[in-house]
Backbone as CSV, one residue per row, in Angstrom:
resi,resn,N_x,N_y,N_z,CA_x,CA_y,CA_z,C_x,C_y,C_z
1,MET,157.695,75.655,127.293,157.670,75.107,128.479,156.908,75.475,129.979
2,ARG,155.961,75.174,130.305,154.803,76.251,131.558,154.845,75.150,132.570
3,PRO,155.949,76.325,133.691,155.922,75.119,135.444,154.655,75.264,135.871
4,TRP,153.833,73.725,136.911,152.608,73.708,137.483,153.042,73.891,138.799
5,ALA,153.018,74.354,140.191,153.355,74.095,141.098,152.280,73.233,141.534
6,ALA,152.770,71.967,142.246,151.224,71.219,143.592,151.904,71.894,144.523
7,GLY,150.772,71.501,146.089,150.949,71.019,146.810,150.756,72.574,147.293
8,LYS,150.984,73.900,147.759,150.702,75.114,147.685,150.843,75.928,146.211
9,GLU,150.210,77.557,146.308,150.358,78.121,145.105,150.972,78.826,145.609
10,VAL,151.797,78.988,144.296,153.069,80.358,144.265,151.890,80.899,143.234
11,ARG,152.734,82.481,143.463,152.092,83.145,142.933,153.266,83.610,142.019
12,THR,153.734,83.936,141.148,154.574,84.868,139.938,153.443,85.286,138.830
13,ARG,154.434,86.775,138.094,154.022,87.208,137.040,153.420,86.447,135.486
14,ARG,154.641,85.923,135.643,153.659,84.844,134.515,154.195,83.563,133.591
15,THR,155.252,83.042,134.794,155.423,81.230,134.286,155.141,80.329,135.180
16,PHE,154.538,80.875,136.627,153.489,78.891,137.239,151.909,79.766,137.706
17,ALA,151.223,78.576,137.412,150.038,78.937,138.316,149.562,77.384,139.183
18,THR,148.866,76.843,139.586,148.152,75.931,139.915,147.847,75.028,139.565
19,TYR,147.779,73.667,141.026,147.326,72.766,140.145,145.614,72.615,139.841
20,THR,144.708,73.486,140.705,143.162,73.942,140.898,142.985,74.065,138.946
21,ARG,143.791,74.922,138.253,143.336,74.501,137.022,143.191,73.072,136.000
22,ALA,142.806,73.005,134.744,143.318,72.498,134.285,144.763,72.067,133.465
23,SER,144.854,71.097,132.787,146.158,71.395,132.564,146.442,72.467,131.468
24,ASP,145.512,71.811,130.298,145.357,72.704,128.844,144.667,73.740,129.520
25,TYR,144.908,74.368,130.425,143.902,76.177,129.930,144.829,76.867,129.551
26,ARG,146.345,76.800,129.562,146.334,77.528,128.899,147.327,76.760,127.694
27,ARG,147.677,77.662,126.179,148.628,77.313,125.308,149.714,76.513,125.899
28,ASN,149.411,75.086,125.477,150.271,74.085,125.996,150.999,73.036,124.768
29,ASN,152.327,73.793,124.282,152.592,73.376,123.020,153.970,72.884,123.099
30,ASP,154.698,72.488,123.831,155.526,71.793,124.076,155.741,71.467,125.356
31,GLY,154.545,71.503,126.131,154.246,70.539,127.655,154.311,71.211,128.177
32,LEU,154.320,70.714,130.047,154.493,71.601,131.061,155.272,70.526,132.179
33,LEU,156.354,71.167,133.150,157.485,71.143,133.804,156.139,71.559,135.253
34,ILE,155.597,70.042,136.240,155.021,69.829,137.476,155.888,69.983,138.156
35,LEU,155.489,70.679,139.147,156.184,70.295,141.181,155.762,69.905,141.851
36,ASP,155.643,69.042,142.630,155.182,68.458,144.095,156.033,68.853,145.126
37,VAL,155.375,70.669,145.667,156.126,70.348,147.259,155.094,70.764,147.777
38,THR,154.805,69.251,148.326,153.729,69.205,149.455,154.830,69.411,150.544
39,ASP,155.835,68.668,150.675,156.662,67.885,151.374,158.384,68.847,150.877
40,PRO,158.544,70.166,152.179,159.445,70.891,151.020,160.352,69.466,151.140
41,GLU,160.974,69.179,151.909,161.667,68.492,151.221,161.810,67.492,151.286
42,LYS,161.044,66.900,150.124,160.690,66.283,149.369,160.190,65.887,148.217
43,PRO,160.627,66.863,147.505,160.153,67.575,146.313,159.994,66.297,145.234
44,ALA,158.971,66.421,144.857,158.770,65.702,142.937,158.685,67.049,141.796
45,TYR,158.179,65.680,140.875,158.252,66.340,139.866,158.200,65.138,138.403
46,CYS,157.672,65.581,138.025,157.904,65.401,135.699,157.546,66.098,135.068
47,PHE,156.915,66.202,133.905,157.045,66.285,132.518,155.543,65.845,131.929
48,LEU,155.195,66.853,130.706,153.801,66.333,130.093,154.170,66.719,129.154
49,THR,154.036,65.927,127.938,154.556,66.283,126.321,153.262,66.868,125.923
50,GLY,153.213,68.240,125.368,152.125,68.834,124.821,151.449,67.800,123.417
51,PRO,150.301,68.069,123.215,149.350,67.458,122.123,150.297,67.385,120.576
52,ALA,151.612,68.929,120.749,151.786,68.797,119.258,153.396,68.560,119.664
53,ALA,153.450,68.695,120.826,154.884,67.259,120.735,155.930,66.121,119.704
54,PRO,156.642,66.235,119.259,156.911,65.132,119.132,157.373,64.106,119.688
55,GLY,157.762,62.964,119.747,157.219,61.919,119.934,156.952,60.779,119.726
56,THR,156.542,59.514,120.639,155.718,58.383,120.518,154.688,58.411,121.245
57,PRO,153.316,57.401,121.077,152.129,57.769,121.966,152.180,56.946,123.001
58,GLU,152.841,56.254,124.201,152.865,56.625,124.370,153.573,57.004,125.188
59,GLN,154.892,57.924,125.249,155.113,59.130,125.911,154.365,60.356,126.455
60,ARG,152.784,60.679,125.727,152.085,61.313,125.004,151.301,61.452,126.818
61,ARG,150.799,62.505,127.911,149.874,62.262,128.821,150.760,61.479,130.089
62,ALA,152.068,60.817,129.569,152.245,60.525,130.990,153.701,61.335,130.668
63,PRO,153.759,61.171,132.813,154.389,61.546,133.668,156.457,61.326,133.270
64,LEU,157.032,62.132,132.820,158.455,61.667,132.380,159.736,62.542,133.178
65,ASP,161.262,61.903,133.283,161.519,62.382,134.034,162.454,62.657,132.443
66,ALA,163.368,63.871,133.218,164.001,64.696,132.783,164.663,64.516,131.013
67,ARG,165.818,62.919,132.015,166.483,62.430,130.483,165.208,62.467,129.469
68,ALA,164.178,61.175,129.792,163.250,61.236,128.740,162.109,62.307,128.104
69,TYR,161.990,63.795,129.018,161.865,64.389,128.299,162.235,65.248,127.661
70,LEU,163.521,64.916,127.479,164.514,65.200,126.703,164.330,64.696,125.525
71,GLY,164.409,63.911,125.453,164.606,62.773,125.009,163.618,62.871,123.587
72,VAL,162.524,63.753,123.075,161.478,63.945,122.903,161.384,64.086,121.810
73,TYR,162.778,65.599,122.588,163.138,66.517,121.130,164.116,65.614,120.767
74,TYR,165.189,65.588,121.199,166.478,65.581,120.738,167.209,63.275,121.111
75,ARG,167.959,63.327,119.942,168.597,61.793,119.835,169.618,61.624,121.139
76,LEU,169.582,61.679,122.291,170.584,61.889,123.235,171.645,60.156,123.261
77,ASP,170.882,59.063,122.864,172.181,57.674,122.824,172.162,58.051,121.204
78,GLU,172.591,58.264,120.957,173.056,59.085,119.796,174.996,58.295,119.528
79,SER,174.978,57.195,119.119,176.028,56.617,119.180,177.156,57.266,118.254
80,ALA,178.525,56.274,117.640,178.974,56.323,116.776,178.547,56.075,115.459
81,HIS,178.197,55.034,115.946,177.057,54.461,114.635,176.436,55.593,113.748
82,HIS,175.624,55.548,114.424,174.216,57.170,114.273,175.488,58.638,113.587
83,THR,176.595,58.693,113.852,176.896,59.884,113.431,178.111,59.671,112.181
84,ALA,177.493,58.551,111.286,177.734,58.555,109.756,176.856,59.582,108.906
85,LYS,176.223,59.637,109.627,175.567,60.632,108.462,175.340,61.689,108.974
86,TYR,176.584,62.736,109.479,177.642,64.342,108.947,178.389,64.028,108.230
87,ASP,178.203,65.268,107.422,178.697,64.919,106.468,180.220,65.372,106.731
88,ASN,181.191,65.571,108.379,182.558,65.846,108.238,182.267,65.674,110.286
89,HIS,183.689,65.467,110.116,184.243,65.422,111.458,183.810,66.842,112.645
90,LYS,183.848,67.490,111.878,182.937,68.286,112.619,181.899,69.097,113.266
91,ASP,181.328,68.178,112.153,179.484,68.009,112.573,179.250,66.967,113.388
92,ALA,179.575,66.101,113.349,179.587,65.302,114.150,180.012,65.250,115.696
93,GLU,181.315,66.328,115.954,181.003,66.589,117.410,180.976,67.626,118.048
94,THR,180.184,68.617,116.985,179.150,69.363,117.514,177.813,68.797,118.077
95,SER,177.950,67.632,117.213,176.243,66.499,117.828,176.592,66.319,119.158
96,ARG,178.180,65.433,119.058,178.152,65.238,120.363,178.424,65.967,122.178
97,GLU,178.695,66.962,121.317,178.603,68.271,122.285,177.398,68.491,122.495
98,GLN,176.699,68.125,122.318,174.877,69.435,122.379,174.961,67.845,123.307
99,ARG,174.761,67.031,122.646,174.083,65.743,123.520,174.753,65.618,125.705
100,GLU,176.099,65.784,125.394,176.826,66.082,125.892,175.825,66.954,127.117
101,HIS,176.045,67.922,126.708,175.286,68.579,127.323,174.202,69.424,127.690
102,TRP,173.257,68.252,127.159,171.419,68.761,127.343,171.536,67.403,129.071
103,LEU,172.385,66.176,128.770,172.522,65.226,129.221,173.217,66.151,131.378
104,LYS,173.941,67.075,130.943,174.720,67.451,131.987,173.753,68.550,132.041
105,SER,172.820,68.709,131.713,171.802,70.291,132.651,170.368,69.282,133.697
106,VAL,170.537,68.047,133.560,169.375,67.653,134.372,170.348,66.471,134.887
107,GLU,171.572,66.443,135.054,172.310,64.809,135.304,171.287,65.442,137.681
108,ASP,171.220,66.295,137.848,170.806,67.174,139.133,169.646,66.302,139.063
109,LEU,168.868,65.315,138.167,167.519,65.578,138.684,167.973,64.003,138.706
110,ALA,168.300,63.767,138.729,168.588,62.114,138.089,168.251,61.489,140.071
111,ASP,168.205,61.908,140.814,167.827,61.253,141.839,166.316,61.625,142.835
112,VAL,165.912,62.939,142.046,164.675,63.445,142.081,162.695,62.233,141.802
113,PRO,162.681,62.021,142.699,161.587,61.272,142.370,160.185,61.767,141.012
114,VAL,160.251,61.419,140.529,158.999,61.474,140.031,157.561,61.037,139.953
115,LEU,156.670,62.360,140.073,155.802,61.981,140.264,154.609,60.827,139.399
116,PRO,154.225,59.611,140.030,153.415,58.324,139.474,152.112,58.970,139.438
117,VAL,151.468,58.211,138.315,149.867,58.392,136.891,149.673,58.351,138.673
118,SER,148.932,58.490,139.424,147.829,57.910,140.172,148.147,60.158,141.278
119,VAL,149.272,60.752,141.432,148.502,62.189,142.271,148.581,62.275,140.811
120,LEU,148.366,62.310,139.595,148.295,63.367,138.556,146.816,63.196,138.614
121,CYS,146.589,62.004,138.622,145.187,61.721,138.663,144.616,62.439,140.540
122,GLU,145.202,62.699,140.745,144.476,62.512,142.165,144.438,64.553,141.997
123,ALA,145.453,65.114,141.530,145.471,66.919,140.549,143.944,67.728,140.061
124,TRP,144.189,66.682,138.983,143.075,66.491,137.853,142.749,65.878,137.012
125,PRO,141.432,64.403,138.188,141.104,63.407,138.646,139.279,64.009,136.778
126,ASN,139.192,65.289,136.403,138.859,65.199,135.446,139.722,64.755,133.611
127,GLU,140.887,64.255,133.924,141.347,63.955,133.483,142.566,62.218,132.650
128,GLN,143.199,62.430,131.699,143.638,61.212,132.031,144.845,61.000,131.594
129,PHE,145.751,60.009,132.327,147.095,60.227,132.004,147.270,58.639,131.866
130,GLN,148.486,58.334,131.427,149.179,56.788,131.228,150.751,56.607,131.486
131,ASP,150.550,55.397,132.369,151.603,55.316,132.669,153.259,55.582,131.815
132,PRO,154.470,56.254,131.912,155.693,56.046,131.341,155.903,55.157,131.374
133,PRO,157.013,55.208,129.505,156.842,54.346,129.371,158.727,53.401,130.539
134,GLY,159.306,52.769,129.297,160.253,52.332,130.315,160.947,52.841,131.275
135,PRO,162.064,53.744,131.302,163.295,54.838,131.594,162.994,55.031,132.874
136,THR,161.750,55.993,132.822,160.165,56.458,133.722,159.954,55.991,134.501
137,ALA,158.900,55.101,134.302,158.505,54.229,134.874,159.970,53.068,136.048
138,ARG,160.784,52.655,135.929,161.861,52.471,136.707,162.220,53.571,137.475
139,SER,162.107,55.229,136.957,163.001,55.964,138.204,162.125,56.299,139.043
140,ASP,160.643,55.943,139.036,159.343,56.472,139.571,159.833,54.999,140.830
141,ALA,159.477,54.060,140.542,159.782,52.699,141.166,160.866,52.539,142.289
142,ALA,161.527,53.231,141.546,163.020,52.711,142.499,163.045,54.020,143.590
143,SER,161.587,55.445,142.923,162.541,56.287,144.403,161.313,55.891,145.016
144,GLN,159.767,55.397,145.220,159.389,54.327,146.078,160.096,53.711,146.436
145,SER,160.697,52.442,145.775,161.452,51.190,146.941,162.593,52.271,147.920
146,ALA,163.029,52.868,147.187,163.904,53.080,148.464,162.924,54.005,149.486
147,SER,162.090,55.010,149.139,161.285,55.190,150.088,160.443,54.527,151.379
148,ASP,160.891,53.155,151.072,160.313,52.426,151.546,161.577,51.024,152.402
149,VAL,162.503,51.466,152.405,163.655,50.726,152.848,163.293,51.837,154.143
150,PRO,163.619,50.762,155.811,163.217,51.244,157.276,164.461,52.249,157.270
151,VAL,163.888,53.280,158.349,165.072,54.241,158.730,166.141,53.405,159.587
152,ARG,167.368,54.297,158.865,168.899,53.626,159.539,168.277,53.610,160.914
153,ALA,168.602,52.519,162.038,169.056,52.723,163.362,170.444,53.764,163.633
154,VAL,171.272,53.638,163.409,171.693,54.334,163.758,171.774,56.088,163.472
155,PRO,170.964,57.461,163.810,171.118,58.651,163.775,172.240,59.209,162.530
156,ASN,171.669,60.220,161.529,172.788,60.687,161.488,173.667,62.322,161.318
157,LEU,174.446,62.616,161.079,174.564,63.723,162.118,173.695,65.325,162.291
158,ALA,172.387,65.054,161.207,171.889,66.325,161.272,170.827,65.726,161.973
159,ASP,170.827,64.782,162.870,169.614,64.480,163.638,170.599,64.848,164.739
160,LEU,171.527,64.216,165.189,172.370,64.451,166.012,172.613,66.268,166.135
161,SER,173.198,66.132,164.996,172.982,67.876,165.931,171.674,68.805,166.687
162,LEU,170.616,68.161,165.433,169.193,68.982,166.256,168.954,68.067,167.675
163,ASP,169.379,67.196,168.063,169.043,66.697,169.353,170.077,67.690,170.525
164,VAL,170.992,67.667,170.022,172.034,69.011,171.063,171.164,69.988,170.986
165,ALA,170.519,70.855,169.821,170.203,72.397,169.568,169.134,72.185,170.752
166,VAL,168.798,71.567,170.479,167.150,71.135,171.155,167.744,71.454,172.720
167,LYS,168.444,69.972,172.970,169.076,69.752,174.845,169.819,71.433,175.014
168,GLN,170.751,72.049,174.579,171.092,72.683,175.717,170.114,74.471,175.399
169,SER,169.071,74.303,174.191,168.010,74.979,173.966,167.121,75.801,175.275
170,VAL,166.671,74.467,175.953,166.304,73.628,177.319,166.952,73.836,178.679
171,GLU,168.711,73.284,178.369,169.562,73.243,179.570,169.202,75.861,179.392
172,ASN,169.262,76.429,178.499,169.104,76.863,178.455,167.531,78.877,178.528
173,GLY,167.074,77.409,178.946,165.348,78.334,178.861,165.565,79.100,178.152
174,ASP,165.746,79.209,176.661,165.522,80.284,175.991,164.715,79.354,175.170
175,THR,163.147,79.653,175.045,162.025,79.285,174.177,162.587,79.921,172.600
176,THR,162.925,80.513,172.018,163.549,81.166,170.772,163.636,80.345,169.744
177,GLU,165.168,79.998,170.080,166.200,79.212,169.176,165.174,77.611,169.111
178,VAL,164.353,76.973,169.945,163.058,76.053,169.558,162.547,76.115,169.173
179,GLU,161.575,77.366,169.554,160.322,77.756,168.128,160.715,77.475,167.385
180,LYS,162.040,78.028,166.888,162.834,78.523,165.302,162.903,76.561,164.830
181,LEU,163.558,75.762,165.447,163.481,74.897,164.995,162.269,73.502,164.683
182,LEU,161.573,74.719,165.696,159.750,73.431,165.363,159.419,74.063,163.928
183,TRP,159.942,75.149,163.409,159.242,75.529,161.807,160.697,74.901,160.919
184,LEU,162.022,73.930,161.315,162.080,73.727,160.336,161.394,72.474,159.764
185,PRO,160.765,73.002,158.060,159.684,72.226,158.046,160.319,70.592,157.906
186,GLY,159.240,69.535,157.843,159.338,67.979,159.018,160.276,67.726,159.464
187,LYS,160.439,68.944,161.007,161.207,68.091,162.050,160.652,68.467,163.425
188,ALA,159.492,69.296,162.933,158.368,69.610,164.544,158.397,68.306,165.097
189,ALA,158.158,67.217,164.717,157.518,66.042,165.403,158.693,65.318,166.241
190,GLN,160.298,65.877,165.457,161.820,65.220,166.170,161.691,65.573,167.501
191,VAL,161.600,67.281,167.188,161.803,68.590,167.963,161.173,68.396,169.342
192,LYS,159.948,67.769,169.254,159.048,67.307,170.663,159.149,66.233,170.658
193,ALA,159.360,65.150,170.166,160.331,64.324,170.524,160.490,64.408,171.822
194,ILE,162.161,65.460,171.104,163.334,65.732,172.103,163.459,66.128,173.350
195,LEU,161.900,67.236,173.607,161.479,68.073,173.878,160.747,66.938,175.531
196,ARG,160.045,66.225,175.374,159.320,65.577,176.160,160.057,64.401,176.680
197,ILE,161.274,63.954,176.616,162.635,63.248,176.962,163.176,64.473,178.647
198,SER,163.256,65.298,177.470,163.993,66.609,178.568,163.617,66.940,179.997
199,SER,164.146,67.404,181.075,163.493,67.784,181.842,162.180,68.126,182.314
200,PRO,161.074,67.444,183.743,159.324,67.675,182.717,159.971,68.705,183.883
201,SER,160.280,69.448,184.204,160.029,70.408,184.947,160.713,72.723,184.591
202,THR,160.726,72.175,182.818,161.471,73.600,182.878,160.572,74.312,181.726
203,THR,160.716,75.098,182.150,159.402,75.963,181.447,159.797,75.871,179.556
204,VAL,160.520,76.062,179.670,160.892,75.644,177.865,160.134,74.628,177.227
205,ARG,159.908,73.411,178.195,159.698,72.252,177.466,158.044,72.494,178.073
206,ARG,157.495,73.125,178.665,156.473,73.480,178.782,155.437,74.005,177.631
207,THR,155.776,74.918,177.417,155.348,76.318,176.397,155.680,75.204,175.431
208,CYS,156.939,74.829,174.572,157.175,74.591,173.588,156.230,73.616,173.143
209,LEU,156.465,72.548,173.692,154.906,71.439,173.624,153.675,72.066,173.093
210,LEU,153.251,72.842,173.845,151.823,73.913,173.537,151.618,74.304,172.248
211,LEU,153.192,74.472,172.032,152.790,74.502,170.114,152.369,73.919,169.056
212,PRO,151.954,74.662,167.887,150.666,73.794,166.898,152.666,72.951,166.758
């Protein structure tokens, strides 16, 4: 499994490569893990199986979520009906424990959006991809639907804390703290909006609004 990062170049010694390379420029037997960190606050990912990987034709060259990728190699939905093939109860119990371990190892990714085909085509325009089978497609659609939900009218605790921190820094004349807040991922626009409604006579306000 070779991880790929899109959105910025990730330099490590062996395991990461950039999206500017073709997806098959290195040996790809078990597939690729593709990470999109264009927006660090909203990462997305998908798995692409390799040409020699097991699974169905519909799963190849299609963005899969973590559970679907594991399902290419393991029977995750194996019920008591399927355990009849085991010679004894111990083997059946071992198989059940393995399935639980695999599922638990990816449960933290359940709410992470899966990259749609359109993003893969944009990153690798000379390659062909296909829509994923049902479960992954639903996962991606659900993430897109969630992103279309209007912003809540009531601000959350993090936004309230940011508002207080900016206004307090303005009152204290401390540009250092405001500059730190401006560099928080995805917060620059919000910090500047708070600055604009603060006292127009303050040096902090004028200085920080000129920052990129």
